[in-house]
C-alpha positions in Angstrom: -27.6 32.1 -2.3 -29.3 30.2 -5.0 -27.4 28.1 -7.5 -29.2 27.5 -11.1 -27.6 24.0 -12.1 -28.9 21.2 -13.9 -25.5 19.3 -14.1 -22.9 18.4 -11.9 -19.6 16.5 -12.5 -18.2 15.6 -9.7 -14.2 13.5 -9.7 -14.1 11.1 -7.0 -10.5 8.7 -6.2 -10.5 5.4 -4.1 -6.7 5.7 -2.9 -4.5 2.6 -1.8 -2.1 3.1 0.6 0.2 0.2 0.9 2.7 0.0 3.7 4.1 -3.3 2.4 3.9 -4.8 -0.1 -16.8 -12.5 3.2 -19.9 -13.1 3.9 -22.1 -10.6 2.4 -23.4 -8.0 5.4 -26.9 -7.6 4.4 -28.4 -7.3 7.5 -43.9 0.2 -2.9 -43.6 3.4 -4.1 -46.1 5.6 -5.0 -44.8 8.3 -7.1 -45.8 11.9 -7.0 -45.9 12.9 -10.5 -46.3 15.6 -12.0 -43.5 16.5 -14.7 -41.6 13.0 -14.2 -42.4 9.8 -15.6 -41.4 6.6 -14.2 -41.6 3.2 -13.5 -41.0 2.0 -17.1 -40.3 -1.6 -15.9 -36.7 -1.9 -16.4 -34.8 -5.1 -15.0 -32.1 -4.9 -12.5 -29.0 -4.3 -14.4 -26.5 -7.2 -14.9 -23.6 -6.2 -16.7 -20.0 -6.2 -14.8 -16.8 -5.5 -15.8 -13.2 -4.9 -14.0 -10.7 -2.3 -14.5 -7.6 -4.0 -14.0 -4.5 -2.2 -15.6 -2.4 -1.6 -12.6 -2.0 -3.0 -8.7 -5.7 -3.4 -8.6 -8.4 -5.4 -9.9 -11.9 -4.1 -9.2 -15.6 -4.6 -10.3 -17.8 -2.2 -11.7 -21.8 -2.6 -12.1 -24.3 -0.8 -14.4 -26.3 -0.8 -11.2 -24.8 1.9 -9.4 -22.5 -0.3 -7.1 -19.1 -1.1 -7.5 -16.1 -3.3 -5.5 -18.6 -6.3 -5.2 -20.2 -8.8 -6.4 -23.5 -9.4 -5.0 -24.6 -12.6 -6.3 -21.2 -14.1 -5.1 -21.4 -12.1 -1.5 -17.6 -11.6 -2.0 -15.5 -8.1 -1.9 -14.1 -7.2 -5.2 -11.3 -4.8 -5.0 -8.7 -6.8 -4.9 -5.0 -5.3 -4.3 -2.6 -6.3 -5.0 -3.6 -7.6 -7.8 -3.8 -11.3 -7.8 -3.4 -11.7 -4.0 -6.7 -12.5 -3.4 -6.5 -9.7 -1.0 -9.4 -6.9 -0.7 -9.7 -3.8 0.8 -13.4 -2.5 0.1 -16.5 -5.1 0.4 -18.9 -2.1 -1.9 -19.3 1.5 -2.6 -22.1 3.6 -4.1 -23.3 6.9 -4.8 -26.2 8.3 -2.7 -27.9 11.5 -3.7 -31.2 13.2 -2.4 -32.9 16.6 -1.7 -36.4 18.2 -1.5 -38.5 19.5 -4.6 -40.3 22.6 -4.4 -43.6 20.8 -3.3 -42.2 19.1 0.0 -41.3 15.7 -1.8 -38.1 13.7 -0.7 -36.3 12.4 -3.7 -33.2 9.9 -2.9 -31.4 7.4 -5.6 -28.6 5.2 -3.8 -27.1 1.6 -3.7 -25.9 -0.8 -1.2 -25.8 -4.6 -1.5 -29.1 -5.3 -3.6 -30.5 -7.5 -1.7 -33.4 -5.8 -2.8 -32.6 -4.4 -6.1 -31.9 -0.9 -6.0 -32.5 3.0 -6.9 -30.4 2.6 -10.1 -30.7 1.3 -13.7 -28.9 1.1 -16.8 -29.1 3.9 -19.5 -29.6 7.6 -20.7 -32.7 9.3 -20.2 -35.3 10.7 -22.8 -34.6 14.3 -22.4 -37.7 15.1 -23.4 -40.3 13.3 -21.9 -37.8 12.9 -18.7 -38.1 8.9 -18.6 -36.7 5.6 -20.2 -38.1 2.3 -21.7 -37.4 -1.0 -21.1 -35.4 -1.5 -24.3 -33.2 1.5 -23.8 -32.5 0.1 -20.7 -31.7 -3.2 -21.7 -29.4 -1.5 -24.7 -27.6 0.0 -22.5 -26.9 -2.6 -19.7 -23.4 -2.6 -20.5 -19.8 -1.3 -20.0 -17.2 -0.1 -22.6 -13.6 -0.6 -21.8 -10.8 1.1 -23.8 -7.3 1.7 -22.6 -5.3 4.5 -24.3 -2.7 1.6 -26.0 -5.9 0.3 -27.9 -6.6 3.7 -29.4 -2.9 4.2 -30.0 -2.8 0.9 -31.7 -6.0 2.0 -33.5 -4.8 5.1 -34.7 -0.9 5.2 -35.0 1.0 8.4 -34.3 -1.2 10.7 -32.8 0.1 13.8 -34.5 -0.5 12.2 -37.9 -3.0 9.4 -37.2 -4.2 7.0 -39.9 -6.6 4.8 -38.7 -6.7 0.9 -39.1 -10.1 -0.5 -38.4 -8.8 -4.1 -38.6 -6.9 -2.9 -35.1 -10.2 -1.5 -33.5 -11.5 -3.4 -30.7 -14.9 -3.8 -30.4 -15.6 -1.6 -27.7 -13.8 0.9 -30.2 -16.2 0.2 -33.1 -19.2 0.3 -30.5 -18.4 3.2 -28.5 -21.4 5.2 -27.2 -20.0 8.7 -28.4 -23.9 9.7 -29.6 -27.0 9.2 -28.0 -29.9 8.1 -30.5 -32.2 11.1 -31.3 -35.2 8.8 -32.0 -35.4 8.9 -28.1 -34.3 12.3 -27.4 -31.2 11.2 -26.0 -27.8 13.8 -25.6 -25.7 14.2 -28.9 -23.0 13.6 -27.1 -22.4 10.7 -24.3 -19.1 9.2 -24.0 -15.9 11.5 -25.1 -15.0 10.9 -28.6 -12.4 12.4 -31.0 -14.4 14.1 -34.0 -12.0 13.7 -36.7 -14.1 15.6 -39.6 -16.3 17.8 -37.2 -19.5 16.4 -38.0 -20.7 15.5 -34.2 -21.3 11.7 -35.2 -19.1 9.2 -33.5 -17.7 6.7 -36.6 -14.4 4.8 -36.5 -14.3 4.6 -40.1 -13.8 8.9 -40.1 -11.1 8.3 -38.1 -13.0 9.2 -34.9 -11.9 7.4 -31.5 -12.5 7.5 -27.5 -10.9 10.5 -26.5 -7.7 10.1 -25.1 -5.8 13.3 -25.1 -2.4 13.3 -26.4 -1.0 16.4 -25.9 0.7 17.6 -22.5 -2.7 19.3 -20.9 -6.0 19.3 -21.5 -7.9 22.2 -23.3 -11.4 23.4 -21.8 -14.7 24.0 -23.1 -15.4 20.9 -25.0 -18.7 19.4 -25.8 -18.2 15.5 -24.5 -14.7 15.7 -22.3 -12.2 13.4 -22.5 -10.9 9.8 -21.4 -8.4 9.8 -18.6 -5.9 7.1 -17.4 -4.4 4.7 -19.2 -7.6 2.6 -19.2 -10.9 3.4 -18.9 -14.3 2.0 -18.4 -17.6 4.4 -19.4 -21.5 3.5 -18.5 -24.3 5.7 -18.2 -27.2 5.2 -15.0 -30.5 6.7 -14.2 -33.0 6.4 -11.4 -36.2 6.3 -13.2 -36.5 2.8 -14.9 -38.5 1.5 -12.1 -39.2 1.8 -8.5 -36.4 2.4 -5.7 -36.8 -1.1 -4.1 -34.2 0.2 -1.4 -34.7 3.6 -0.1 -38.5 3.1 -1.3 -38.5 7.0 -1.9 -39.4 8.8 -4.9 -37.2 9.2 -7.8 -35.2 12.2 -8.5 -34.6 11.9 -12.4 -31.1 11.6 -12.4 -29.1 10.6 -15.4 -25.4 9.6 -14.6 -22.7 9.5 -17.1 -19.9 7.4 -15.3 -15.8 6.9 -16.2 -13.8 4.9 -14.0 -10.3 5.0 -14.8 -6.6 4.0 -13.9 -2.7 4.8 -14.1 -0.4 2.1 -14.7 2.7 3.5 -13.1 5.8 2.7 -10.8 4.5 5.2 -8.0 2.0 5.3 -5.7 -0.6 5.9 -8.5 -0.6 2.1 -9.4 -2.3 1.8 -6.2 -5.0 4.1 -7.0 -8.3 4.2 -8.9 -10.1 7.1 -10.2 -14.2 8.0 -11.1 -15.5 11.1 -12.9 -19.8 11.5 -12.6 -21.3 14.1 -14.9 -25.0 13.8 -12.8 -27.5 15.6 -14.7 -31.3 16.3 -13.4 -33.6 15.5 -16.0 -36.7 16.2 -14.4 -38.4 19.4 -14.4 -38.4 19.5 -10.7 -36.2 21.9 -8.9 -34.1 20.0 -5.9 -33.3 21.7 -2.7 -31.0 21.0 -0.1 -29.3 18.6 -2.1 -26.9 16.1 -1.2 -24.1 14.2 -3.3 -22.0 11.9 -1.1 -20.2 8.4 -1.2 -21.1 5.2 0.9 -18.4 3.0 1.3 -18.1 -0.5 3.2 -14.4 -0.9 3.4 -13.4 -4.1 4.6 -9.8 -4.1 4.8 -8.8 -7.4 4.6 -10.2 -9.1 7.8 -13.7 -7.5 7.8 -14.3 -7.4 11.6 -11.4 -5.5 12.8 -11.2 -2.1 11.3 -11.4 1.7 12.5 -12.4 4.5 10.4 -11.5 8.2 10.4 -11.2 11.2 8.3 -8.9 13.8 7.2 -11.2 17.3 7.0 -8.6 19.7 5.5 -7.8 16.9 2.5 -11.7 15.6 2.1 -10.5 12.1 3.2 -12.0 9.2 4.6 -10.2 6.2 5.2 -10.4 2.8 7.1 -7.3 1.0 8.9 -6.7 -1.9 10.8 -7.6 -1.8 14.6 -4.1 -3.7 15.5 -0.5 -4.2 14.3 -2.0 -7.4 12.9 -4.9 -8.2 10.0 -5.9 -11.7 11.1 -7.2 -14.6 9.2 -6.3 -16.1 5.7 -8.2 -12.6 4.2 -6.1 -10.5 6.4 -2.9 -8.5 5.0 -0.7 -10.0 7.9 1.6 -7.6 10.2 1.8 -4.0 8.9 -1.6 -3.8 7.5 -2.4 -1.5 4.6 -4.8 1.5 5.1 -6.9 2.6 2.4 -8.6 5.9 1.7 -11.3 7.7 -0.5 -11.4 10.9 -1.8 -13.0 13.8 -3.3 -11.0 15.7 -5.9 -13.6 18.0 -7.3 -16.6 18.6 -6.4 -19.8 20.8 -7.5 -19.5 24.4 -7.3 -20.6 26.1 -3.7 -23.3 28.2 -3.7 -22.0 32.2 -4.2 -21.9 33.9 -1.1 -22.9 31.2 1.2 -20.2 32.5 3.7 -19.0 28.8 4.0 -15.3 27.6 3.3 -16.4 24.5 1.4 -12.8 23.8 0.2 -11.3 24.0 3.8 -8.3 26.3 2.0 -8.9 28.7 4.8 -10.8 31.6 2.1 -14.4 32.0 2.1 -16.1 32.6 -1.0 -13.5 32.9 -3.3 -14.6 32.3 -7.5 -14.7 29.3 -8.4 -14.9 27.6 -5.0 -15.8 23.8 -4.7 -17.3 21.6 -2.0 -15.1 18.8 -0.4 -16.4 17.0 1.9 -18.2 18.3 4.4 -19.5 15.6 6.5 -17.8 12.4 7.6 -19.7 9.5 9.8 -19.5 5.8 10.1 -22.1 3.3 11.1 -22.2 -0.5 12.1 -23.1 -3.7 10.6 -26.4 -4.2 12.5 -30.1 -2.4 12.6 -30.0 -1.3 16.2 -29.7 2.0 17.4 -29.4 5.8 15.8 -26.2 4.5 14.2 -27.5 1.2 12.2 -28.6 0.6 9.0 -30.8 3.0 7.6 -34.4 1.4 6.7 -36.4 4.8 5.4 -36.2 7.4 2.8 -35.9 9.9 5.9 -33.1 7.8 7.3 -31.4 7.5 4.0 -31.5 11.4 3.7 -30.2 11.6 7.3 -26.9 10.2 6.8 -26.5 12.0 3.5 -26.8 15.2 5.6 -24.5 13.8 7.9 -26.7 13.4 11.4 -27.9 10.1 12.6 -30.8 8.2 11.5 -33.1 9.8 14.1 -32.3 13.4 13.2 -29.6 14.3 15.9 -26.2 15.7 15.6 -22.9 14.4 15.8 -21.2 14.7 18.6 -17.8 15.0 20.2 -18.4 12.0 22.8 -15.5 9.9 22.4 -16.7 6.3 21.1 -20.0 6.9 19.1 -20.7 10.3 18.8 -24.4 10.3 19.8 -24.4 12.1 23.4 -26.0 15.3 23.1 -24.5 16.3 26.3 -20.9 17.3 24.1 -20.5 19.7 21.6 -22.0 19.1 18.1 -19.7 18.3 15.0 -19.6 17.2 11.2 -16.9 14.9 11.3 -16.4 11.6 13.0 -12.5 10.9 14.2 -10.7 13.7 12.5 -7.8 13.3 14.3 -6.3 16.4 14.6 -7.2 17.6 11.3 -10.6 19.0 12.4 -9.4 22.6 13.2 -12.7 23.8 12.6 -14.5 22.6 15.8 -11.9 22.2 18.8 -14.3 21.2 21.0 -14.0 17.8 20.0 -10.2 17.5 21.3 -7.2 17.7 19.2 -6.5 13.9 18.3 -10.0 12.3 18.1 -9.8 9.2 16.9 -11.6 5.7 17.5 -7.8 4.4 18.9 -8.0 7.1 21.3 -11.5 6.7 22.2 -11.1 3.2 22.9 -13.2 1.6 20.6 -13.5 -1.9 19.7 -12.6 -2.5 16.3 -15.2 -3.7 13.8 -17.2 -4.1 10.4 -17.6 -0.5 9.8 -19.1 1.6 7.2 -18.5 5.0 6.4 -20.2 7.6 4.6 -18.7 10.9 3.0 -21.2 13.8 2.0 -19.6 15.5 -0.7 -21.8 18.7 0.3 -24.7 20.5 0.1 -26.1 22.4 -2.7 -29.0 24.7 -1.6 -30.7 24.6 -5.1 -30.4 22.2 -8.3 -32.7 23.3 -11.1 -33.9 20.7 -13.5 -34.2 20.8 -16.8 
């Protein structure tokens, strides 16, 4: 079945599981243009900001990468905050599919050694492009906290906004796009006190934290979550795709990162919400949404990775009981997991248990993790660093660079003489493929701990409609 979508909302949570309290690994496009204008001359985005309200300090960029400093070549997912210990080196969204004319279109990011595929800014919704001045205007991130808003409005039940208490980001909140550039009316979530559809804090409007006990549905511009939130917007048409060297999709991504300050395990988590819009007039088939993670858990070169199929969780853990070196966590090191909390709706009647709950094709079924693989810090073989559009897309599809399937061969998953699988190192969680055994992990396979990257494909949309 086909599903006609041009907007996808997906929620991703990166989770740090503490059992107790680097160096960069970096190893021209001709656009087939029918209805998508590209190459606007936008520069590589440079704005950055830290989300830092709880036990984690982590870095965000307007260029699609996060958890890293691509210029200082350092990890920036510090936990515990202030410890100098980091559990992730870098991460980013990857997306790709094939248009109706058979053109492969991708957008991805890694370390910026060749810039990347993402640029700051919201797109012109009529002309499906963006100009360099608009890229520059949106090359920033907006940061607010729940307490910032409370300081501004006072009692939520009887709000009395005081501009003297408004932070600069409350005053400049990008609640509306600019109609002169055909941008969306609603961008960053805001409470519209006088219902005039225009964000103006002097009217009592504010970044939209919801102060009741539960969130209502069916609102135009959603909400902010957590106790601290960072909002930004990016696209993949501002210039050529220097990382993948692929044709652009025509994406606009409205992003929110948030965290909660608590006295439980949520204090060790960060969360991300993405609204992903296909602004082009091209339909995209066989479309994959996924997250790429370079998880350096303390000391970078002694890690194992794995996944929990039913939970949709990819994780990294130390290869032994001691995380070595000045950057390591020491004895009894922690593990870190990345989970999809919410994914795109599955294609109707596709016959797949996309959310791994034992029921097929139920109403509202979401796609959680559908593929999991890892690759090494090298450029060798079929499971090394990707370097061409087809190789990036193959990883998005959950297969190796040469197009071969993952297999249950123990160590590497590359031997075609073994059964095929969608999930590398699932332990006992992969009851969907018993040919892989009941406890297949890097440890039981006898792998040597290394500097891993892992890749979680959130799933396949057979048909994604353009505007």
